[in-house]
C-alpha positions as CSV (number, residue, x, y, z in Angstrom):
1,M,0.0,0.0,0.0
2,N,1.5,3.4,-1.1
3,T,1.4,6.2,1.4
4,P,1.8,9.9,0.6
5,T,5.4,11.1,0.9
6,S,7.1,14.5,1.0
7,P,10.7,15.4,0.1
8,L,10.8,17.9,3.0
9,P,9.2,18.0,6.4
10,I,5.8,19.7,6.4
11,V,5.0,22.4,8.9
12,L,1.5,23.9,9.5
13,A,2.0,27.5,10.7
14,S,-1.3,27.5,12.6
15,T,-2.7,26.6,16.0
16,S,-6.2,26.2,14.6
17,P,-7.6,22.7,15.4
18,F,-9.8,23.0,12.3
19,R,-6.8,23.5,10.0
20,R,-4.9,20.7,11.8
21,E,-7.8,18.3,11.2
22,L,-8.1,19.3,7.6
23,L,-4.4,18.8,6.9
24,S,-4.4,15.4,8.6
25,R,-6.8,14.2,5.8
26,L,-3.9,14.2,3.4
27,A,-2.2,11.5,5.5
28,L,1.1,13.3,5.5
29,P,3.2,13.7,8.7
30,F,3.4,17.3,9.8
31,E,4.2,19.5,12.7
32,C,2.5,22.7,13.9
33,T,4.0,26.0,14.9
34,A,2.3,29.1,16.3
35,P,3.2,32.1,14.0
36,D,3.4,35.3,16.0
37,I,2.4,38.1,13.6
38,D,0.3,41.3,13.6
39,E,-2.9,40.4,11.9
40,S,-4.2,44.0,11.7
41,R,-5.5,45.2,8.3
42,R,-3.4,47.9,6.7
43,S,-5.0,51.2,5.6
44,H,-6.3,51.0,2.0
45,E,-5.7,47.2,1.9
46,S,-8.4,45.1,0.3
47,A,-9.6,42.0,2.0
48,L,-8.0,39.9,-0.8
49,E,-4.7,41.7,-0.4
50,M,-4.9,41.2,3.4
51,V,-5.4,37.5,3.3
52,R,-2.7,37.0,0.7
53,R,-0.2,39.0,2.8
54,L,-1.2,37.3,6.1
55,S,-1.1,33.8,4.8
56,E,2.5,34.4,3.5
57,A,3.5,36.2,6.7
58,K,2.2,33.3,8.8
59,A,4.2,30.8,6.7
60,R,7.4,32.8,7.1
61,A,6.8,33.4,10.8
62,G,6.2,29.7,11.3
63,A,9.2,28.5,9.4
64,P,11.6,26.3,11.4
65,D,15.4,26.6,11.3
66,C,15.6,23.5,9.1
67,Q,14.5,23.1,5.4
68,A,10.8,22.5,5.2
69,L,7.5,23.1,3.4
70,V,5.5,25.5,5.5
71,I,1.8,26.1,5.1
72,G,0.3,29.4,6.1
73,S,-3.4,30.3,5.8
74,D,-5.7,33.2,6.7
75,Q,-9.4,33.8,6.3
76,V,-11.8,36.7,6.3
77,A,-15.5,37.0,5.8
78,T,-16.7,39.9,3.7
79,V,-20.2,41.4,3.3
80,G,-19.9,43.9,0.5
81,D,-16.7,45.9,1.2
82,D,-16.8,45.2,4.9
83,V,-14.6,42.6,6.6
84,L,-16.0,40.6,9.4
85,G,-13.5,39.5,12.1
86,K,-13.8,36.9,14.7
87,P,-16.5,38.0,17.1
88,G,-14.7,37.1,20.4
89,S,-17.8,37.3,22.5
90,H,-21.4,36.2,22.6
91,E,-22.7,39.7,22.1
92,Q,-20.5,40.4,19.0
93,A,-21.5,37.0,17.5
94,V,-25.2,37.8,18.0
95,A,-24.6,41.2,16.2
96,Q,-22.8,39.5,13.3
97,L,-25.4,36.8,12.8
98,R,-28.2,39.4,12.9
99,R,-26.3,41.3,10.2
100,L,-25.8,38.1,8.1
101,S,-29.4,37.0,8.3
102,G,-30.8,36.7,4.7
103,R,-27.5,37.9,3.1
104,S,-24.7,36.5,1.2
105,V,-21.2,36.3,2.7
106,T,-18.0,35.7,0.8
107,F,-15.2,34.0,2.6
108,L,-11.7,34.6,1.3
109,T,-9.1,32.0,2.3
110,G,-5.5,32.9,1.7
111,L,-3.1,29.9,1.3
112,C,0.7,30.0,1.1
113,L,3.1,27.1,0.6
114,L,6.7,28.2,1.5
115,N,9.6,26.0,0.4
116,T,12.3,27.2,2.7
117,A,15.0,25.2,0.9
118,R,14.6,27.5,-2.1
119,D,12.8,30.5,-0.4
120,E,10.0,30.1,-2.9
121,T,6.3,30.7,-2.2
122,Q,3.1,29.8,-3.9
123,V,0.3,32.1,-2.7
124,D,-3.4,32.0,-3.7
125,V,-6.8,33.2,-2.4
126,I,-9.7,30.9,-2.7
127,P,-13.2,32.4,-2.5
128,F,-16.3,30.6,-1.1
129,R,-19.8,32.1,-0.8
130,V,-22.4,31.3,1.7
131,H,-26.1,32.4,1.5
132,F,-27.7,32.7,5.0
133,R,-31.2,31.8,5.8
134,N,-33.4,34.5,7.5
135,L,-32.5,33.9,11.1
136,S,-34.8,34.6,14.1
137,E,-33.4,35.8,17.4
138,E,-34.2,32.4,18.9
139,Q,-32.3,30.5,16.1
140,I,-29.3,32.8,16.6
141,E,-29.3,32.2,20.4
142,R,-29.8,28.4,20.2
143,Y,-27.0,28.1,17.6
144,L,-24.5,30.2,19.5
145,R,-25.2,28.3,22.7
146,H,-24.5,25.1,20.9
147,D,-21.4,25.8,18.8
148,Q,-19.9,28.8,20.6
149,P,-18.1,30.0,17.4
150,Y,-16.5,33.0,19.0
151,N,-13.1,32.4,17.4
152,C,-14.5,31.9,13.9
153,A,-14.9,34.6,11.2
154,G,-18.6,35.1,10.6
155,S,-19.7,33.6,13.9
156,F,-20.3,30.0,12.8
157,K,-18.7,26.6,12.3
158,S,-19.8,25.0,9.0
159,E,-18.4,21.7,10.2
160,G,-20.8,21.8,13.1
161,L,-24.4,23.0,13.6
162,G,-23.5,26.2,11.6
163,I,-24.4,24.3,8.4
164,T,-28.1,24.7,9.4
165,L,-27.8,28.5,9.1
166,F,-27.3,28.3,5.3
167,E,-29.7,28.2,2.3
168,R,-26.9,27.3,0.0
169,M,-23.1,27.5,-0.6
170,E,-21.1,28.3,-3.7
171,G,-17.5,27.5,-4.3
172,D,-15.0,25.0,-5.8
173,D,-13.6,23.7,-2.5
174,P,-15.7,23.3,0.6
175,T,-12.6,22.9,2.8
176,A,-11.8,26.5,2.0
177,L,-14.8,27.5,4.1
178,I,-13.3,25.7,7.1
179,G,-10.0,27.4,6.7
180,L,-7.6,25.3,4.6
181,P,-8.4,24.7,0.9
182,L,-7.2,21.2,0.4
183,I,-7.8,21.0,-3.3
184,R,-5.5,24.0,-4.0
185,L,-3.0,22.8,-1.4
186,T,-2.8,19.4,-3.1
187,D,-1.8,21.2,-6.4
188,M,0.8,23.3,-4.6
189,L,2.3,20.2,-2.8
190,A,2.4,18.2,-6.0
191,S,4.4,21.0,-7.7
192,V,7.2,20.6,-5.1
193,G,7.4,16.8,-5.3
194,V,4.9,15.7,-2.7
195,S,3.3,12.5,-3.9
196,L,-0.4,12.3,-3.0
197,P,-2.9,9.8,-4.4
């Protein structure tokens, strides 16, 4: 039985349990590091520019001293031109879900693969759109008490009960919505010699 192999160690520059779970689906051994960067949005920076920059910054900040393939990712939720951050509290999550009720939200997930042996990066941004149902106050409260998505952009976990908040989803890679686009990552890894099925 063939197992996936990589020419260099793989490092996930993230402490997100969701990204760790997603990357484990590829059956490759990897380590995790905690990149310490300023995630503030720069003035006049678009949401797309921000996630591109932050995904690469996370990969570089999470790079070990040895040669490795380092994966960095960042995600924002956008409604029109507005960027939604992580709510951080119940009150902020209620406010976000009230705002999203009956609307479409575009999630932009930045992805960077840094090959430290060559100091080469591949960077991309993968969009995914979610159309929310019209949500009542009771639905919002019940959902938040169940999933407590206070560290998630948009105040929901699509891999949990959050899926019930949607009318439909549009995008090429459903894993992008969770925070690590595995379809695009598979292409990036293959281009640097990682053998996946």
